[in-house]
Kinemage of the C-alpha trace (Angstrom):
@kinemage 1
@onewidth
@group {chain A} dominant
@subgroup {mainchain}
@vectorlist {calphas} color= white
{ca unk a 1} P -17.228 13.628 -10.326
{ca unk a 2} L -20.012 16.001 -11.215
{ca unk a 3} L -20.267 17.288 -14.783
{ca unk a 4} L -18.797 20.639 -13.715
{ca unk a 5} L -15.911 18.978 -11.847
{ca unk a 6} L -15.202 16.817 -14.894
{ca unk a 7} L -14.919 19.838 -17.179
{ca unk a 8} L -12.775 21.746 -14.695
{ca unk a 9} L -10.481 18.751 -14.310
{ca unk a 10} L -10.115 18.390 -18.088
{ca unk a 11} L -9.321 22.084 -18.542
{ca unk a 12} L -6.863 21.954 -15.631
{ca unk a 13} L -4.989 19.067 -17.265
{ca unk a 14} L -4.928 20.783 -20.657
{ca unk a 15} L -3.643 23.958 -19.023
{ca unk a 16} L -0.559 22.280 -17.577
{ca unk a 17} L 2.604 23.509 -19.376
{ca unk a 18} L 4.314 20.117 -19.576
{ca unk a 19} L 2.436 17.304 -21.307
{ca unk a 20} L 4.476 14.559 -19.619
{ca unk a 21} L 3.612 15.958 -16.183
{ca unk a 22} L -0.012 16.278 -17.249
{ca unk a 23} L -0.095 12.623 -18.329
{ca unk a 24} L 1.494 11.578 -15.048
{ca unk a 25} L -1.144 13.480 -13.072
{ca unk a 26} L -3.903 11.821 -15.086
{ca unk a 27} L -2.420 8.403 -14.287
{ca unk a 28} L -2.252 9.293 -10.596
{ca unk a 29} L -5.892 10.419 -10.711
{ca unk a 30} L -7.117 7.363 -12.649
{ca unk a 31} L -9.572 6.246 -9.967
{ca unk a 32} L -11.254 9.668 -10.032
{ca unk a 33} L -12.130 9.303 -13.707
{ca unk a 34} L -15.643 7.904 -13.652
{ca unk a 35} L -18.265 7.560 -16.366
{ca unk a 36} L -19.414 11.150 -15.828
{ca unk a 37} L -15.919 12.381 -16.637
{ca unk a 38} L -15.718 10.417 -19.889
{ca unk a 39} L -19.249 11.489 -20.877
{ca unk a 40} L -18.358 15.150 -20.371
{ca unk a 41} L -15.024 14.714 -22.139
{ca unk a 42} L -16.763 13.252 -25.179
{ca unk a 43} L -19.172 16.197 -25.080
{ca unk a 44} L -16.240 18.626 -24.989
{ca unk a 45} L -14.659 16.879 -27.991
{ca unk a 46} L -17.940 17.109 -29.937
{ca unk a 47} L -18.209 20.814 -29.093
{ca unk a 48} L -14.667 21.500 -30.284
{ca unk a 49} L -15.349 19.570 -33.489
{ca unk a 50} L -18.553 21.500 -34.174
{ca unk a 51} L -16.661 24.797 -33.716
{ca unk a 52} L -13.917 23.477 -35.987
{ca unk a 53} L -11.403 24.202 -33.241
{ca unk a 54} L -8.830 21.689 -34.418
{ca unk a 55} L -6.184 22.467 -31.784
{ca unk a 56} L -8.594 22.039 -28.862
{ca unk a 57} L -10.058 18.883 -30.376
{ca unk a 58} L -6.557 17.462 -30.762
{ca unk a 59} L -5.770 18.258 -27.106
{ca unk a 60} L -9.026 16.737 -25.890
{ca unk a 61} L -8.475 13.622 -28.020
{ca unk a 62} L -5.053 13.285 -26.413
{ca unk a 63} L -6.609 13.575 -22.967
{ca unk a 64} L -9.243 10.953 -23.854
{ca unk a 65} L -6.482 8.574 -24.959
{ca unk a 66} L -4.337 9.140 -21.860
{ca unk a 67} L -7.322 8.950 -19.472
{ca unk a 68} L -8.693 5.769 -21.053
{ca unk a 69} L -5.269 4.137 -20.892
{ca unk a 70} L -4.790 5.262 -17.268
{ca unk a 71} L -8.134 3.779 -16.193
{ca unk a 72} L -7.434 0.570 -18.047
{ca unk a 73} L -4.068 0.192 -16.365
{ca unk a 74} L -5.447 1.109 -12.942
{ca unk a 75} L -8.187 -1.516 -13.011
{ca unk a 76} L -6.322 -4.194 -14.989
{ca unk a 77} L -4.594 -5.803 -11.946
{ca unk a 78} L -7.986 -6.301 -10.284
{ca unk a 79} L -9.528 -7.820 -13.396
{ca unk a 80} L -6.545 -10.129 -13.820
{ca unk a 81} L -6.711 -11.193 -10.166
{ca unk a 82} L -10.432 -11.905 -10.407
{ca unk a 83} L -9.832 -13.980 -13.539
{ca unk a 84} L -7.097 -15.967 -11.780
{ca unk a 85} L -9.388 -16.607 -8.822
{ca unk a 86} L -11.836 -18.388 -11.120
{ca unk a 87} L -9.210 -20.792 -12.493
{ca unk a 88} L -7.082 -23.553 -10.998
{ca unk a 89} L -3.867 -21.608 -11.497
{ca unk a 90} L -1.046 -23.244 -9.465
{ca unk a 91} L 0.256 -21.381 -6.442
{ca unk a 92} L 3.834 -19.982 -6.459
{ca unk a 93} L 6.208 -22.831 -5.618
{ca unk a 94} L 9.333 -21.062 -4.335
{ca unk a 95} L 10.238 -18.185 -2.043
{ca unk a 96} L 11.162 -15.782 -4.843
{ca unk a 97} L 7.892 -16.278 -6.741
{ca unk a 98} L 5.938 -15.942 -3.495
{ca unk a 99} L 7.785 -12.716 -2.647
{ca unk a 100} L 6.948 -11.336 -6.090
{ca unk a 101} L 3.323 -12.369 -5.533
{ca unk a 102} L 3.285 -10.417 -2.255
{ca unk a 103} L 4.581 -7.315 -4.056
{ca unk a 104} L 1.795 -7.657 -6.633
{ca unk a 105} L -0.852 -7.932 -3.914
{ca unk a 106} L 0.659 -4.980 -2.011
{ca unk a 107} L 0.317 -2.881 -5.153
{ca unk a 108} L -3.360 -3.712 -5.340
{ca unk a 109} L -3.793 -2.754 -1.669
{ca unk a 110} L -2.263 0.679 -2.350
{ca unk a 111} L -4.491 1.043 -5.402
{ca unk a 112} L -7.531 0.089 -3.307
{ca unk a 113} L -6.784 2.897 -0.862
{ca unk a 114} L -6.689 5.404 -3.714
{ca unk a 115} L -9.756 3.850 -5.316
{ca unk a 116} L -11.888 4.103 -2.174
{ca unk a 117} L -10.436 7.555 -1.451
{ca unk a 118} L -12.008 8.878 -4.645
{ca unk a 119} L -15.051 6.628 -5.028
{ca unk a 120} L -17.834 5.119 -2.892
{ca unk a 121} L -17.600 1.433 -2.032
{ca unk a 122} L -19.539 -0.932 -4.289
{ca unk a 123} L -19.754 -4.681 -4.880
{ca unk a 124} L -16.659 -4.583 -7.100
{ca unk a 125} L -14.635 -3.136 -4.213
{ca unk a 126} L -15.971 -5.842 -1.905
{ca unk a 127} L -15.010 -8.557 -4.396
{ca unk a 128} L -11.490 -7.167 -4.800
{ca unk a 129} L -10.895 -6.924 -1.033
{ca unk a 130} L -12.046 -10.539 -0.677
{ca unk a 131} L -9.658 -11.593 -3.412
{ca unk a 132} L -6.752 -9.775 -1.739
{ca unk a 133} L -7.515 -11.406 1.615
{ca unk a 134} L -7.761 -14.854 0.013
{ca unk a 135} L -4.395 -14.453 -1.704
{ca unk a 136} L -2.653 -13.378 1.502
{ca unk a 137} L -4.256 -16.363 3.280
{ca unk a 138} L -3.032 -18.779 0.606
{ca unk a 139} L 0.525 -17.483 0.998
{ca unk a 140} L 0.331 -17.923 4.773
{ca unk a 141} L -0.853 -21.489 4.302
{ca unk a 142} L 2.160 -22.171 2.079
{ca unk a 143} L 4.304 -21.971 5.227
{ca unk a 144} L 7.390 -19.981 6.243
{ca unk a 145} L 10.017 -19.077 3.629
{ca unk a 146} L 13.420 -20.745 3.614
{ca unk a 147} L 15.063 -17.507 2.438
{ca unk a 148} L 14.703 -14.146 4.250
{ca unk a 149} L 12.596 -12.498 1.535
{ca unk a 150} L 9.509 -12.043 3.712
{ca unk a 151} L 8.092 -13.307 7.002
{ca unk a 152} L 4.907 -15.050 8.009
{ca unk a 153} L 4.391 -12.330 10.618
{ca unk a 154} L 4.246 -9.634 7.930
{ca unk a 155} L 1.840 -11.752 5.881
{ca unk a 156} L -0.431 -12.311 8.877
{ca unk a 157} L -0.472 -8.554 9.502
{ca unk a 158} L -1.423 -7.844 5.879
{ca unk a 159} L -4.088 -10.561 5.912
{ca unk a 160} L -5.645 -9.076 9.043
{ca unk a 161} L -5.556 -5.570 7.555
{ca unk a 162} L -7.324 -6.766 4.419
{ca unk a 163} L -10.083 -8.345 6.524
{ca unk a 164} L -10.463 -5.105 8.476
{ca unk a 165} L -10.683 -3.131 5.235
{ca unk a 166} L -13.350 -5.545 4.037
{ca unk a 167} L -15.293 -5.043 7.279
{ca unk a 168} L -15.017 -1.267 6.887
{ca unk a 169} L -16.201 -1.531 3.277
{ca unk a 170} L -19.300 -3.441 4.352
{ca unk a 171} L -19.918 -0.867 7.075
{ca unk a 172} L -19.848 1.945 4.504
{ca unk a 173} L -22.498 0.015 2.563
{ca unk a 174} L -24.585 -0.194 5.777
{ca unk a 175} L -24.377 -4.000 5.860
{ca unk a 176} L -23.990 -4.366 9.628
{ca unk a 177} L -24.210 -8.157 9.710
{ca unk a 178} L -21.358 -8.769 7.253
{ca unk a 179} L -19.377 -5.887 8.719
{ca unk a 180} L -19.503 -7.478 12.183
{ca unk a 181} L -18.566 -10.867 10.712
{ca unk a 182} L -15.413 -9.499 9.116
{ca unk a 183} L -14.459 -7.306 12.081
{ca unk a 184} L -14.528 -10.474 14.183
{ca unk a 185} L -12.389 -12.323 11.630
{ca unk a 186} L -9.994 -9.377 11.472
{ca unk a 187} L -9.703 -9.284 15.264
{ca unk a 188} L -8.905 -12.994 15.355
{ca unk a 189} L -6.338 -12.542 12.576
{ca unk a 190} L -4.646 -9.662 14.426
{ca unk a 191} L -4.545 -11.802 17.579
{ca unk a 192} L -2.860 -14.568 15.569
{ca unk a 193} L -0.411 -12.003 14.241
{ca unk a 194} L 0.469 -11.003 17.812
{ca unk a 195} L -1.027 -7.519 17.516
{ca unk a 196} L -3.528 -7.125 20.353
{ca unk a 197} L -3.967 -3.374 19.879
{ca unk a 198} L -5.273 -3.865 16.369
{ca unk a 199} L -7.388 -6.781 17.555
{ca unk a 200} L -8.817 -4.567 20.287
{ca unk a 201} L -9.820 -2.006 17.717
{ca unk a 202} L -11.708 -4.597 15.704
{ca unk a 203} L -13.339 -6.076 18.780
{ca unk a 204} L -14.421 -2.591 19.806
{ca unk a 205} L -16.388 -2.315 16.579
{ca unk a 206} L -18.321 -5.354 17.698
{ca unk a 207} L -19.751 -3.492 20.661
{ca unk a 208} L -17.053 -3.271 23.339
{ca unk a 209} L -17.328 -0.208 25.515
{ca unk a 210} L -15.335 2.917 24.696
{ca unk a 211} L -13.715 2.843 28.124
{ca unk a 212} L -12.369 -0.675 27.604
{ca unk a 213} L -11.123 0.271 24.167
{ca unk a 214} L -9.266 3.326 25.461
{ca unk a 215} L -7.743 1.313 28.291
{ca unk a 216} L -6.423 -1.267 25.829
{ca unk a 217} L -4.922 1.421 23.607
{ca unk a 218} L -3.335 3.077 26.620
{ca unk a 219} L -1.847 -0.260 27.678
{ca unk a 220} L -0.471 -0.892 24.206
{ca unk a 221} L 1.016 2.591 23.898
{ca unk a 222} L 2.537 2.271 27.367
{ca unk a 223} L 4.081 -1.094 26.464
{ca unk a 224} L 5.446 0.281 23.194
{ca unk a 225} L 6.973 3.315 24.941
{ca unk a 226} L 8.635 0.991 27.472
{ca unk a 227} L 10.074 -1.072 24.596
{ca unk a 228} L 11.479 2.073 23.006
{ca unk a 229} L 13.493 2.798 26.146
{ca unk a 230} L 15.446 -0.429 25.616
{ca unk a 231} L 16.031 -0.225 21.862
{ca unk a 232} L 18.928 1.349 19.950
{ca unk a 233} L 17.614 4.688 18.690
{ca unk a 234} L 19.590 4.329 15.447
{ca unk a 235} L 18.325 0.879 14.437
{ca unk a 236} L 15.224 -0.039 12.373
{ca unk a 237} L 13.703 -1.970 15.287
{ca unk a 238} L 13.422 1.287 17.222
{ca unk a 239} L 11.703 3.066 14.350
{ca unk a 240} L 9.423 0.089 13.771
{ca unk a 241} L 8.196 0.324 17.359
{ca unk a 242} L 7.846 4.107 17.012
{ca unk a 243} L 5.664 3.596 13.932
{ca unk a 244} L 3.641 1.106 16.022
{ca unk a 245} L 3.011 3.894 18.531
{ca unk a 246} L 1.860 6.267 15.795
{ca unk a 247} L -0.466 3.661 14.302
{ca unk a 248} L -1.970 2.874 17.711
{ca unk a 249} L -2.464 6.592 18.414
{ca unk a 250} L -4.283 6.917 15.092
{ca unk a 251} L -6.421 3.891 15.882
{ca unk a 252} L -7.265 5.442 19.252
{ca unk a 253} L -8.497 8.567 17.460
{ca unk a 254} L -5.602 10.893 18.411
{ca unk a 255} L -4.665 11.876 14.856
{ca unk a 256} L -2.605 14.920 15.850
{ca unk a 257} L -0.369 12.880 18.174
{ca unk a 258} L -0.168 10.111 15.591
{ca unk a 259} L 0.947 12.527 12.864
{ca unk a 260} L 3.660 13.937 15.137
{ca unk a 261} L 4.920 10.453 16.042
{ca unk a 262} L 4.986 9.208 12.445
{ca unk a 263} L 6.804 12.314 11.202
{ca unk a 264} L 9.319 11.828 14.033
{ca unk a 265} L 9.886 8.243 12.872
{ca unk a 266} L 10.332 9.376 9.266
{ca unk a 267} L 12.840 12.071 10.256
{ca unk a 268} L 14.682 9.607 12.498
{ca unk a 269} L 15.043 7.083 9.677
{ca unk a 270} L 16.571 9.804 7.518
{ca unk a 271} L 18.965 10.972 10.240
{ca unk a 272} L 20.081 7.398 10.947
{ca unk a 273} L 20.732 6.798 7.213
{ca unk a 274} L 17.906 4.302 6.749
{ca unk a 275} L 16.579 5.705 3.496
{ca unk a 276} L 13.938 3.847 1.513
{ca unk a 277} L 16.040 1.255 -0.415
{ca unk a 278} L 15.829 1.154 -4.191
{ca unk a 279} L 15.397 -2.070 -6.144
{ca unk a 280} L 19.121 -2.011 -6.903
{ca unk a 281} L 19.945 -1.614 -3.186
{ca unk a 282} L 17.769 -4.610 -2.302
{ca unk a 283} L 19.424 -6.747 -4.983
{ca unk a 284} L 22.913 -5.940 -3.712
{ca unk a 285} L 21.949 -6.615 -0.105
{ca unk a 286} L 20.217 -9.886 -1.055
{ca unk a 287} L 23.383 -11.111 -2.774
{ca unk a 288} L 25.479 -10.054 0.249
{ca unk a 289} L 23.064 -11.895 2.565
{ca unk a 290} L 23.184 -15.073 0.488
{ca unk a 291} L 26.984 -14.941 0.361
{ca unk a 292} L 27.100 -14.394 4.116
{ca unk a 293} L 24.828 -17.375 4.755
{ca unk a 294} L 26.901 -19.530 2.396
{ca unk a 295} L 30.216 -18.577 3.993
{ca unk a 296} L 29.017 -18.421 7.595
{ca unk a 297} L 30.015 -14.765 7.898
{ca unk a 298} L 27.998 -12.460 10.152
{ca unk a 299} L 26.494 -9.409 8.500
{ca unk a 300} L 25.854 -5.911 9.735
{ca unk a 301} L 22.176 -4.862 9.814
{ca unk a 302} L 22.752 -2.648 6.760
{ca unk a 303} L 23.931 -5.707 4.774
{ca unk a 304} L 21.033 -7.931 5.813
{ca unk a 305} L 18.136 -8.257 3.369
{ca unk a 306} L 15.592 -8.794 6.152
{ca unk a 307} L 16.608 -5.493 7.756
{ca unk a 308} L 16.454 -3.563 4.497
{ca unk a 309} L 13.048 -5.023 3.670
{ca unk a 310} L 11.889 -3.963 7.136
{ca unk a 311} L 13.083 -0.431 6.383
{ca unk a 312} L 11.239 -0.421 3.071
{ca unk a 313} L 8.098 -1.602 4.843
{ca unk a 314} L 8.445 1.149 7.458
{ca unk a 315} L 8.541 3.862 4.791
{ca unk a 316} L 5.456 2.372 3.154
{ca unk a 317} L 3.611 2.143 6.512
{ca unk a 318} L 4.430 5.774 7.279
{ca unk a 319} L 3.132 6.999 3.912
{ca unk a 320} L -0.120 5.033 4.135
{ca unk a 321} L -0.762 5.891 7.799
{ca unk a 322} L -0.173 9.602 7.180
{ca unk a 323} L -2.443 9.455 4.117
{ca unk a 324} L -5.256 8.121 6.303
{ca unk a 325} L -4.598 10.729 8.998
{ca unk a 326} L -4.514 13.657 6.551
{ca unk a 327} L -7.723 12.413 4.939
{ca unk a 328} L -9.475 12.322 8.317
{ca unk a 329} L -8.110 15.771 9.167
{ca unk a 330} L -9.501 17.125 5.908
{ca unk a 331} L -6.203 17.807 4.124
{ca unk a 332} L -6.812 16.085 0.783
{ca unk a 333} L -3.639 17.494 -0.812
{ca unk a 334} L -1.356 15.980 1.826
{ca unk a 335} L -3.310 12.716 1.709
{ca unk a 336} L -2.874 12.555 -2.074
{ca unk a 337} L 0.858 13.275 -1.762
{ca unk a 338} L 1.359 10.423 0.700
{ca unk a 339} L -0.694 8.028 -1.412
{ca unk a 340} L 1.377 9.025 -4.436
{ca unk a 341} L 4.618 8.287 -2.536
{ca unk a 342} L 3.281 4.865 -1.560
{ca unk a 343} L 2.180 4.244 -5.138
{ca unk a 344} L 5.648 5.135 -6.434
{ca unk a 345} L 7.108 2.426 -4.193
{ca unk a 346} L 4.776 -0.092 -5.826
{ca unk a 347} L 5.486 0.804 -9.419
{ca unk a 348} L 7.527 -1.403 -11.722
{ca unk a 349} L 10.725 0.677 -11.657
{ca unk a 350} L 12.015 -0.725 -8.303
{ca unk a 351} L 11.332 -4.256 -9.564
{ca unk a 352} L 13.094 -3.469 -12.847
{ca unk a 353} L 16.101 -2.083 -10.936
{ca unk a 354} L 16.109 -5.212 -8.757
{ca unk a 355} L 16.029 -7.568 -11.750
{ca unk a 356} L 18.653 -5.582 -13.674
{ca unk a 357} L 21.053 -5.548 -10.729
{ca unk a 358} L 20.474 -9.248 -9.981
{ca unk a 359} L 21.392 -10.034 -13.578
{ca unk a 360} L 24.544 -7.926 -13.312
{ca unk a 361} L 25.525 -9.755 -10.115
{ca unk a 362} L 24.614 -13.196 -11.464
{ca unk a 363} L 28.217 -14.327 -11.259
{ca unk a 364} L 28.227 -13.614 -7.517
{ca unk a 365} L 25.124 -15.602 -6.571
{ca unk a 366} L 24.247 -18.231 -9.171
{ca unk a 367} L 27.097 -20.512 -8.098
{ca unk a 368} L 25.632 -20.549 -4.574
{ca unk a 369} L 22.809 -22.785 -5.851
{ca unk a 370} L 24.920 -25.143 -7.955
């Protein structure tokens, strides 16, 4: 922020009629609050004190407290992860702890998108992307889960995305050598994840011709559209492939078509009653899945935890993809809204709901492990 932007932002927050909403907006904007903002805020507090304007000083002190807390909370997960990376902390030893670890890393990925949306890339960003990639890699190396809480395929996809983000970060710092190194690693990781379109995009950054790149995207879109013709239009697999099409269109540079496709997928999920599941919903479905496995009963897709987790992932992919598209199209407000929706999915409340419901249903699932 510039000094003027910092003062305007502070006055905007103080002018909001509801203090709770104002505090929430500050927390959402935490990565915007740089040293210039805090310097100007301290100057504003000093000015109010010198004028003996007690009410304004009190309001500005409140904003300083909320903003400082918001920044601390925003950056704390990265500091904690960096500290863990320097120790010999044991890796998660069971599927549940690994799944919770994935959720923690996913939260940091969402935060990184907001962080780089508001701020230029620096060495701290590079270090945090490397840490995220390393943690995804370690989880992949732990092997496939025995319970359907996550899949290796999803982990490989996230690992490849983190490498691509790292390559892009180096590119923004004009470090071509390291950028090419990580684009190559990302391409190889996408190939291993069975996603040739994404791999093609990364390879293209290494110097492949634009014509070859467009041909590969066209082939991938054509293949995805052919798949859609054979899938049930009311099932998550159909919407997953439709989101694939939107993501490939965005990667190919056709943001307007990509936006239309992703919004179509989002509307279709709603029409087909595949809403974004809450933590409580996931807990209930997990218990039903475990009971079904234990009894040998077949489950409908709506009662299967893997399906519901896929649906949750689709909503998250749509929000993040649309945030990127709106940012490139110059609509910062829509980009911020989509990032906020993705951030809300990563907050603690869904986890709290999950844990609370699992405790309530303990009698239904604990005996399955005895």
